[in-house]
N, C-alpha and C positions, 0 to 999 in steps of 0.2 A: 678367410674365404673371400674371393673376389666377388663383388656384387654382380648380379645378372644384368642383362641388357636393360630391363625395365625397373631395376632397383636403384635407389639413390646411392651415390658413392659413400663409402664408409668413413666416418669421422670419429673423434674421441667420444662424443656423446652417444653415438650409435653403439660403439663397442662396450661402453660402460652399461648401457641399457640392457644389452644382451647378457652381459655377465651378471647383472643384477637379477634378471629373470631366470637365469640358470641356477641360481643358488638354491639349496634345499629349502631355505625359508626366505622367499623373495621379499623385498621391501614393499612398502605401500605402493599401490598403482600410481599415485601422483609423483612418486620419486622416479619411477621408470619413465613416466610421461615427460617429466622435467628434463631428464637426460636426453630423451629423443628431441625435445625442443632445442636443447643445447646443440645437438647434432645439426638440426635444421638451420640454426643461426650460423654455425660454423660453415656450412655449405653456402649459405647466402652471402656471407662476407667474402669467402673465396671467389664466388662468382662475380660479386661486385668489383672486387679488385681486378679480376681477369678482364672484365668487359669495360673498364673505365680507361679511355685513351690517355696515356701518359707518355707520349713520345720522348719528351725531354728527360724522363727518368729511366726509360727502359734500358739503355746501354750502360749508364753509370751503375744502376743497381745490379745488372747482370755481371758486370765486371767486379763489383764489390763481392757478390756471392761467390764468384770464381776465385777471388783473392783469398777468401776464407776457407777454401777447400783444404782439408788436412791441416787446418789451423795455421797455414803459412802466414797469413796476415798477423796473427797474434805472436807467432815466433819472431817475426820481423820487428814488431813493436817491442817485444821483450828484449831483443838484442840492443835496440837503441837506448832504452831506459837503463839497461844494465851498464852500458858504456858511459852514458851522460848523467845518470842520476845518482852517482855516488853509492854509498853503502845502502841507503834506503832504496835506491833504484835497483840494486842487485837483489835485495831481499824481495822487492815487489815482483821482479822478473821471475825469480825462483818460485815464489808462491803461485804466480800466475800460471807458469808451466805445470807445476804440480797439480793445480786445480783442474787444468785441462786434462791431465792424465787420469785423474780420478773420475772426472765427468765422462770422458770417452769410454772408460771401462764400464761405468754404470749404464750408460746409454747403449753402447754397441754390444756389450757382452751380456747385459741384463735386460733392459726394457725392450730393445728391438727384437731380441730373440724370443721374448715371451709374448709380445704383441705383434704378430706378423700382419700388419695392416697395409693394404695396397696403397700406392701413391694416387694422387688425384689424376683424373683423366683430362689432360690439357687439350686434347683434340676436341672432345665433347664440349668443353667449356670455352673453346675458341681463344686460348691464350695466344697473344701475338708472338710470332716467331722471332721478333727483335728482342724479346725478353728471355727466350728459352736458353737454359743451360742443359747439359746432359742429364737425363732423368736417372737418378741413382737406383740401383737394384735392391738396396736395403729397404727394410720396413719403414713406413712413413712416420711411425710414432715411437718416441718423440723426435723432435728435430735436433740432430747432433750439432749442426752449425750454431743454432741458437744456444744450446747448452754450453758449448765451448766458449762462445762469445761472452756470455754473462758470467761464466766461471772466471775467465781471465779478467774481465772488467771489474768485477767485485773484489777479486784478490788484489789486483793492482791498486784499486782505489783506496784500500785500507791503509796503504803506506804512502801514497802520493795523492793527497786530497785535491791538489790543483788539477790533476788528471781525471779525477773521479767522474765528474759530469761529462766531459768530452768523450771519454772512453766508453761510458755507458750509453751515450747517444750513438756512438759508432756501433756498439753491440746491438742496440735496438735496430739500427739500419740494416745490419747483417741479418738479424732475425726476420725483419720485414721483407728483405730481399728474397727470402726463401718462399714466401707467399707470392710475391710479385712475379717471380720467375715460374711459378706454377708447380713447384715440386712438393709443397706442403700446404696443409690446411692451417688456418690460424691457431686452432687448438693444439696442433703438434708443436708449433712454435712457442706458445704460451707455456705449455708443460715443460718443454726443453729449457726455456729461460729460467723457470723456477728451479728446475733440477740443477742447472749450472750455478745459480746463486747459492743454493743449499750446499752444493759441493765446495764452493769457495769458502763458505762459513766453516765447514768441517775442517778443511785444510788449514784455514787460518787459526782455528782453535788448536789444532795439532802442532802447528809451528810455534804458537805462543807457549804451549806447554813444554815443548822441547827447549825453547829459549830459557824458560824459567828453570828447568832442570839443569841446563848447562851453566846458567848463572849461579845457581846454588852450589854446584860442584866446584866452580872456580873460586867462589868466596870461601868455601870450606878448605880448599887447598892452600889459599893464601893465609888463612888463619893458622893452619898447621905449620906452615913455613915460618910464621912469625913467632911461634912458641919457642 
């Protein structure tokens, strides 16, 4: 439900507070109040970012946000490390793309369809036009850009330690750019980032298990041949 003219915009904390109150056995009042306070902090941080003049950052962050649309940035990096990184680079690229796939399905087919939260109001918050990217029509929660960014960064970092810090910093910049351009609240980005990192861990565990199974089968075949 879109907030009315006199109601504060909807954030993660607001939605969680409403869900908690709607339960047959609501939690303690202090829990609901804490969630509402979380929503207030989310709005305050968004407004502070929107109203802080950062002319030198506006265009670079807008372009970075646009580069990450449909994960184009990450697919490009995956192609480079697959070509230049040898066997480990190919494994890292494959896991990174798989992690993006799992994350995108989780966010776009799951979380966004369940939590139809409106986007922030950039006009009311007076977000500079030099920052603005097209406002997505999908639900605000969670941030798909942040989720894909951290999914790819954590998956690649497992296999290429020298890239782990730089690529996570780049993922963080992409995540922040979604707040800077006014299309997400910080809470959307935080939850998206955690979702992406979790998806990368799951994909990594699945790949490790598959590798172990294949290695065991290969050793068994060699043993049978040697008999």
